[in-house]
C-alpha positions in Angstrom: -313.7 61.0 109.6 -312.4 63.9 111.3 -308.8 65.0 113.3 -308.9 66.0 116.6 -305.3 67.8 116.9 -304.4 68.1 121.1 -301.7 71.1 121.3 -299.5 71.3 124.7 -297.9 74.3 125.2 -295.2 75.1 127.8 -294.4 79.2 127.8 -290.8 80.1 128.8 -291.6 81.3 132.4 -295.2 79.1 132.7 -295.6 77.8 135.7 -298.1 74.8 134.4 -299.2 73.3 131.6 -302.4 73.9 129.1 -304.2 71.4 126.9 -306.5 72.8 124.1 -308.8 70.8 121.2 -309.2 72.0 117.7 -311.7 70.0 115.6 -310.4 70.4 111.9 -313.2 67.9 110.8 -316.1 70.3 110.9 -319.4 70.1 108.8 -321.2 73.6 107.2 -323.7 72.9 110.4 -321.1 72.6 113.1 -318.2 75.2 111.7 -317.6 77.8 114.5 -315.1 80.4 114.4 -312.3 79.4 117.1 -309.1 80.7 119.0 -307.2 79.3 121.8 -303.9 80.5 123.1 -301.7 79.3 125.7 -299.7 82.4 126.5 -299.4 83.6 129.8 -300.9 87.1 131.0 -297.9 88.2 131.9 -294.0 87.7 130.7 -291.1 89.0 133.0 -287.5 90.0 130.3 -284.6 90.7 131.8 -282.9 93.8 131.2 -279.3 93.2 130.6 -279.4 89.8 129.1 -282.9 89.4 127.4 -284.4 85.9 126.8 -286.9 84.9 124.3 -290.8 84.2 124.7 -292.7 81.4 123.1 -296.4 80.4 123.4 -298.4 79.0 121.0 -302.1 80.1 118.9 -304.4 77.7 117.4 -307.5 79.0 115.6 -309.9 78.0 112.9 -309.7 81.5 111.4 -307.1 84.1 110.5 -305.3 85.7 113.3 -303.9 88.7 114.4 -301.2 90.1 116.9 -301.2 93.7 117.8 -300.0 96.2 119.8 -296.4 95.7 119.4 -296.0 98.7 116.8 -294.8 101.0 119.4 -292.5 99.0 121.5 -289.4 99.0 119.1 -287.4 97.3 121.7 -290.1 94.2 120.6 -289.8 91.5 117.5 -293.2 89.6 117.6 -293.2 86.7 115.1 -295.3 85.6 113.6 -297.9 88.6 113.9 -300.7 87.1 112.0 -301.6 84.2 109.8 -303.7 84.7 106.7 -305.6 81.3 107.2 -307.1 78.9 110.4 -304.0 77.0 112.2 -303.5 74.0 113.7 -300.8 75.3 116.0 -298.3 78.4 115.2 -295.2 79.0 117.9 -295.2 82.6 118.3 -291.5 83.9 119.5 -291.3 87.0 120.9 -287.3 88.4 121.2 -286.4 91.6 122.8 -283.4 94.1 123.0 -281.1 95.1 126.4 -282.9 98.1 127.7 -280.2 101.0 127.8 -282.2 102.7 130.3 -282.4 102.8 134.4 -286.2 102.2 134.0 -288.7 99.3 133.8 -290.3 99.3 130.0 -293.4 97.2 129.0 -295.6 96.4 126.4 -299.4 94.8 125.9 -299.9 92.4 123.2 -303.2 91.7 121.9 -303.9 88.5 120.3 -307.6 88.4 118.4 -309.0 86.3 115.3 -311.6 86.9 112.5 -315.2 85.7 113.4 -314.8 85.2 117.5 -315.1 87.8 120.4 -311.9 85.9 122.1 -309.2 88.0 122.6 -305.8 87.4 124.6 -303.9 90.2 126.4 -300.4 89.3 126.5 -298.3 91.9 128.8 -294.8 91.9 128.3 -292.3 93.7 131.3 -288.8 93.9 130.9 -286.7 94.8 133.7 -284.8 98.2 133.9 -280.7 98.2 133.0 -278.5 96.9 136.0 -277.1 99.9 137.5 -274.2 99.5 140.5 -271.8 101.8 141.5 -269.5 101.0 144.8 -267.4 103.3 147.1 -265.7 101.0 149.5 -264.4 102.0 152.8 -261.5 104.6 152.5 -260.1 104.4 156.2 -258.8 102.0 158.2 -260.7 100.8 161.1 -259.4 101.6 164.8 -258.3 98.1 167.3 -261.0 99.0 169.8 -263.7 98.9 166.5 -265.5 101.6 165.3 -267.8 102.4 162.2 -267.1 103.7 158.9 -269.3 104.8 155.9 -269.5 103.1 152.4 -271.7 104.4 149.5 -273.9 102.4 147.2 -275.7 103.7 143.7 -277.6 101.3 141.9 -281.4 100.9 140.7 -281.6 97.5 141.4 -282.5 95.0 144.7 -279.0 94.6 146.8 -277.2 93.1 149.2 -273.8 93.3 151.4 -271.7 90.5 152.6 -268.6 90.1 154.9 -266.6 87.2 154.5 -265.6 87.8 158.4 -267.8 88.1 161.2 -266.2 90.9 163.1 -267.6 93.6 160.8 -271.2 94.0 160.3 -273.8 96.4 158.7 -276.4 98.7 159.5 -278.3 97.7 156.1 -277.9 94.1 154.5 -280.1 94.8 151.6 -282.5 97.1 150.1 -284.0 97.9 146.5 -282.2 100.9 144.8 -283.5 103.8 143.9 -280.7 105.0 141.0 -279.4 107.5 144.0 -276.6 107.1 146.7 -277.1 104.8 149.9 -274.9 105.4 152.6 -274.1 102.4 154.5 -272.5 102.3 157.8 -269.9 99.2 158.3 -268.6 98.4 162.1 -265.8 96.8 162.8 -265.8 94.6 166.7 -262.6 95.6 169.1 -259.6 93.3 167.7 -257.1 92.0 170.4 -255.2 90.3 167.9 -252.7 91.6 165.3 -254.2 93.4 162.3 -256.6 92.1 160.0 -258.5 92.5 157.1 -262.2 91.5 155.3 -263.8 91.4 152.4 -267.3 93.5 151.7 -269.2 92.1 148.6 -271.7 94.0 147.4 -274.2 92.4 144.7 -277.3 93.6 142.6 -278.9 91.6 139.7 -275.9 90.2 138.0 -273.1 92.4 139.5 -270.9 92.1 142.1 -268.4 94.6 143.8 -265.7 93.3 146.2 -263.5 95.9 148.5 -261.2 95.2 150.9 -261.5 97.0 154.3 -258.5 96.7 156.8 -258.1 96.8 160.8 -255.1 98.6 163.1 -255.1 95.2 165.6 -252.0 94.5 168.6 -249.2 95.3 166.7 -246.0 92.7 166.5 -243.8 93.5 163.5 -239.8 94.5 162.5 -239.0 97.4 162.0 -238.0 98.1 157.9 -234.0 97.2 158.4 -231.7 98.3 155.1 -229.3 95.3 155.5 -229.7 92.5 158.0 -226.2 92.0 157.7 -223.2 91.2 160.2 -219.7 91.9 159.6 -217.8 88.7 158.7 -215.4 89.3 161.2 -218.1 89.2 164.3 -220.3 92.2 165.7 -224.3 93.1 166.2 -227.0 94.3 164.6 -230.2 95.6 166.1 -233.6 94.7 165.0 -236.3 97.5 166.1 -239.6 95.8 167.2 -243.0 97.2 167.1 -245.0 96.1 169.4 -248.1 96.2 171.9 -247.8 93.2 173.2 -245.8 90.9 175.2 -243.5 88.7 172.7 -240.7 86.3 172.9 -237.5 86.0 170.4 -236.2 82.7 168.8 -233.2 81.9 166.4 -232.7 78.9 164.3 -228.8 78.8 164.0 -226.8 78.8 167.3 -223.8 80.3 165.6 -225.9 83.6 166.7 -227.4 85.0 169.5 -230.5 86.6 170.1 -231.3 89.0 173.3 -234.6 90.7 173.8 -234.8 94.3 174.7 -237.4 96.7 175.3 -238.5 97.5 171.7 -235.5 95.6 169.7 -233.8 92.2 169.2 -229.9 92.7 169.9 -228.3 89.6 167.3 -224.6 89.2 167.4 -222.6 86.8 166.0 -218.7 86.1 166.6 -216.1 85.8 163.7 -217.2 83.6 160.8 -215.0 80.7 160.9 -216.9 78.7 158.4 -216.2 78.0 154.9 -219.5 79.5 153.5 -221.7 82.3 154.2 -224.4 81.6 156.9 -227.8 82.7 157.7 -230.1 82.9 160.3 -233.9 83.3 160.5 -234.8 85.7 163.5 -238.4 85.3 164.8 -240.8 87.2 166.9 -244.4 85.6 168.3 -246.4 86.1 171.0 -245.8 85.3 174.8 -249.4 83.4 175.3 -251.8 82.0 172.5 -254.0 84.6 172.3 -253.4 86.2 169.3 -253.3 82.7 167.4 -250.3 81.9 165.6 -249.1 85.2 164.9 -245.2 86.3 164.4 -242.9 88.5 162.3 -239.6 87.1 160.8 -236.1 88.9 159.5 -233.1 86.9 157.6 -229.8 88.0 159.1 -226.6 86.8 157.1 -223.2 87.0 157.7 -220.5 86.6 154.8 -217.7 84.2 154.6 -214.2 85.2 155.6 -212.2 83.0 153.1 -211.5 82.5 149.5 -211.3 79.3 148.2 -209.1 77.7 145.2 -207.6 74.8 143.7 -210.5 73.0 143.8 -211.3 72.7 148.1 -214.8 71.3 148.6 -216.9 72.9 150.9 -219.0 70.3 152.7 -222.6 71.0 154.2 -221.8 71.6 157.5 -219.6 74.7 156.5 -216.3 72.8 157.0 -213.7 72.2 153.8 -212.0 69.1 152.8 -208.5 69.3 150.8 -207.0 66.4 148.7 -203.2 66.1 147.8 -203.3 67.7 144.1 -201.2 70.1 141.5 -204.1 72.9 141.8 -202.3 73.5 145.6 -205.6 73.9 147.4 -206.1 76.4 149.7 -208.0 78.7 151.6 -206.9 82.4 151.9 -208.2 85.3 154.3 -210.2 87.8 152.4 -208.9 90.2 155.0 -205.0 91.1 155.5 -204.2 90.3 158.8 -201.0 91.6 160.7 -201.0 89.8 164.1 -203.1 87.1 165.1 -203.5 83.7 166.8 -205.3 81.4 164.4 -206.4 77.9 165.0 -207.7 74.8 162.7 -209.9 72.5 163.8 -209.4 69.4 161.9 -212.4 66.9 160.9 -211.3 63.8 159.5 -207.3 63.3 158.4 -206.0 61.2 155.9 -202.0 61.9 155.8 -200.0 59.0 153.3 -196.0 59.3 153.9 -195.7 62.9 151.8 -198.2 64.3 154.1 -198.4 68.0 154.0 -199.8 70.8 155.6 -199.1 74.6 156.0 -200.3 78.2 157.4 -198.5 80.4 155.6 -198.5 84.3 154.4 -196.0 85.5 151.9 -197.2 88.7 149.5 -196.7 91.8 148.8 -198.9 92.8 151.6 -196.0 92.3 153.6 -192.8 94.8 153.9 -190.2 93.5 151.6 -192.3 90.7 150.4 -191.5 89.7 153.7 -193.0 85.8 154.6 -194.3 83.9 157.7 -194.6 80.4 157.6 -195.3 77.1 159.9 -194.8 74.5 157.2 -195.4 70.4 158.3 -193.8 68.4 155.1 -193.2 65.1 156.0 -191.1 64.1 152.9 -189.3 67.7 153.8 -189.5 70.4 155.5 -190.9 70.7 159.0 -190.6 74.1 160.2 -191.5 78.1 161.5 -189.8 80.5 159.1 -189.6 84.4 158.6 -187.9 85.7 155.6 -187.1 89.7 155.8 -187.2 90.1 151.8 -185.3 87.2 150.5 -182.5 88.6 152.4 -182.0 86.6 155.9 -184.4 83.7 157.1 -184.9 82.5 160.8 -186.5 79.3 161.2 -187.0 76.8 164.2 -187.6 73.1 163.3 -189.6 70.5 165.1 -190.4 66.9 164.3 -193.4 65.1 164.0 -194.8 61.6 162.8 -197.0 60.4 160.0 -198.8 59.0 163.4 -199.3 62.0 164.8 -200.2 64.0 162.0 -203.0 61.5 161.9 -204.0 62.3 165.4 -204.2 65.9 164.6 -207.0 67.5 166.1 -206.2 71.4 166.5 -203.4 73.1 164.3 -202.7 76.6 166.0 -200.2 79.5 165.0 -199.5 82.2 166.7 -197.7 85.6 164.7 -197.9 87.5 167.6 -196.0 90.7 168.9 -192.9 89.8 170.7 -193.4 90.9 174.2 -189.4 89.9 175.8 -188.3 92.0 172.1 -190.0 95.1 171.1 -189.9 95.2 166.8 -189.8 91.4 166.5 -192.7 88.8 165.9 -193.5 85.8 168.1 -194.3 82.5 166.2 -195.1 79.4 167.7 -196.6 76.1 166.6 -199.4 74.4 168.8 -200.0 70.5 168.2 -203.3 69.4 169.5 -202.5 72.5 172.1 -199.1 71.5 172.9 -196.0 74.1 171.6 -193.9 71.8 169.3 -191.7 75.2 168.2 -191.1 78.9 168.7 -189.0 82.0 167.1 -188.6 85.6 167.1 -187.6 87.8 164.5 -188.0 91.5 163.0 -191.4 92.2 162.5 -192.1 92.5 158.8 -195.0 94.8 160.1 -193.1 97.8 161.7 -191.8 100.0 158.9 -195.0 100.1 157.6 -198.4 100.1 160.1 -200.4 100.1 158.1 -198.8 96.5 156.3 -200.8 93.0 156.5 -200.8 89.5 154.8 -203.4 87.2 153.5 -202.6 84.1 155.2 -203.6 81.1 153.9 -203.3 77.1 155.0 -204.0 74.2 152.7 -201.2 72.7 150.5 -197.9 75.0 149.4 -196.9 72.9 146.8 -197.6 69.7 145.0 -197.5 66.6 146.4 -197.8 62.9 144.6 -199.7 61.5 147.8 -203.2 60.0 148.7 -203.0 62.5 151.6 -206.5 64.3 152.6 -208.1 66.4 155.5 -210.9 68.1 156.1 -210.9 71.7 158.2 -213.4 72.5 160.0 -213.6 75.9 161.3 -210.9 78.4 161.1 -210.6 80.7 164.6 -208.4 83.8 164.1 -207.5 85.7 167.3 -206.5 89.6 166.0 -203.7 90.4 168.5 -202.7 94.3 169.3 -199.5 95.6 169.2 
């Protein structure tokens, strides 16, 4: 009985399979030396990440592989067999190529008693090399050409992620020297733009960014986009080469477009928290796409809150009767002014209380100016000249009238009829309730002024509460 061994061999890079047979049960008369191998004529191994190569050998006599001895970068295992082989796997490994040139070795497979030989060429590609110097300058808006360079010893290609940028060469084969590639940007009718260029060679990729000028639409830098809390204006410079419009997201602010700037203005901040506005400039037409530039402008609050005042979402403030004496006080000392409180919802009990006063060391001789509505006691205008003399004007008001309160106004203004005096007048819903004239606490000290406050003058055992929507202060001259 004889055995036929069928060997199916597949090389790593082979595109097809081979079959061969070795008869291991031959009679002496039939004994004929035989060598067969399924190796390809040529294998190519990568230079940077070499892969193993394998093939099979079958022989009726001892065999040997030669030709690798001077190729120190190759390791062949096994390289020979002292006996016949039904089937032997040959594995070839290579180290990474440190050179910028390809290299090659030819292996010879032979066996005793046969004239059959196999020549197997092992090629290894050169070490990968890719250096890129990107575009240095910025492309002009009207379009122009700028160079960049690559240095490689491999096949290369260059691509842009934007269609407006093209190249005089998109691919080639490097020889290790520096090559110049010209990049051309098409004319740009929109705002400034950018593109990413990617150069590929072998497994290496290098990317760089290029920029092109465009039609400009931007705010010039501004150090502090702030408007004074007492009211004022702010100029925002605009750099542009297109027709544009301006928008503002807060109606408390006013914006005016001028040739090369936006003038933003805001009146006295009469709310009880800081406010902001986003100023936006954008193209007047849609030809430039969705392009805009923004600046956030802020305005601080004019008041300090104490005693548990509650600031509501819309910037109004709620007062509730408590022993903490909830109050709102002006941050700045004020001399002569007309002060108007615009009321929201109100709920005054039998001991309802609301005052608008100033009595602090900022007034000459610790003078006091006061308008107090106290259903449980005083309803009066009063001046106090250093705790030595009082001047008082009283008025009447009911709980129902107080619960119908819409505006609470007190004037602390120069008395036009009596120079040197101050005129106090209280207005309920625009109607004058009481007035008086008294020597002005500001006369002897032109720099003096008072911190006006409103809210609760004293604690009341009551469930009174009220909301003040805004406080407008109009400064008055001497």
